[in-house]
N, C-alpha and C positions, 0 to 999 in steps of 0.2 A: 373204345372202351369208355363206359360211363363212369362218372364220378358221383358216387352216392352222397358225398359231402356237399355237393352243389345242388342236390335234389334231382339229379339226372336218373332216368330209367331208360332201358332199351326196349324197343318194339321191333321184333323180328317177324318177318313174313317171307317164307321161301329163303332165298339167299340174301335178301336185303335186311339190314339192321339199321334202324334209325334211333337217334337220341331224342328223348322227350325231356323238356325242362321248362318249368314255369319261372322265368326271370321276372324282375320287377316290371320291366317293359311289357312282357306278356300279360302279367296280372293287370296292368293298367288298361291294356286293350280289352281284356275280358270284362273289366268293370263296365266299360262302355257297351260292349256287345251284349252283356247280360242285364244291363240296366241297374247296376249296383252303385250306390252313392259313395261307398267307401270300402276299404279292404276288409274290415270285419264282416260286412254284409256279403261281400264276395266269398269270403272263406265259408260262411254259413251256407251259401248256395252251393258251393262246390263240394262240401262235405255232407250236405243234407240228404243227398240221394234223390232229389226231385227234379233233376234236369231231363229235358227231352233228348231224344237221339240227336237232333240237330244241334242242340247246345253242347252235348258231349263232343260232337264232331268239331265244333268251333274251338273248344278247349284243346282237343288233341292237335288241331291245326296250328294253333298258337304255340303249343308246346313243341311241335316239330320244327316250326320256324325258329323259335328260341334255341332249339337244339342244333341248329345249323342248316336245316333244309330251306330251300327256296319256297315261297308261298305256293307257286304253281306245282312244284315238286311234292310238297306236303299234301296238297289237295288231291293230286293224282295218286299218290301212295295210298291215302285213305280210301279213295274210290276203288282201288284194286283189291282191298281187303273185303272178304266176304264172310268173315267169322266174327259176329258180334261178341262172342264170349272172350275172344282174344283182346278185342278193343276194350271191353269192360274191365278185364284184368289189368291191362296197361293203364287205363284211367285210374283205377283204384291204387295201383302202385305209384303212379305219379302224384296223386293227392297225398298219400302217406309220406312220400319222399319230400314233398314240398312243405307240408304243414306239421309233420311229426316233431315233437320237441325232444 
């Protein structure tokens, strides 16, 4: 079960449900991966809507790992998903849960 107070959201596909969460460690890795100099710049990139599909996949992978999945397991899970609309919805939920005040 996800804890919304920690910024967690669920991503369900078939019978598998995984937790997504952007911890401080995950955000630090995303700063590097997306070439952002600081957290405000990263927040602007993540909420601005101008990420590529590959960048969204990177964000979701880091969020799955922070949510408890192994990195290979997270990558395998994302590869198995064929519905971009579901991933886009999960990404939007994750960003709201992480940065909503």
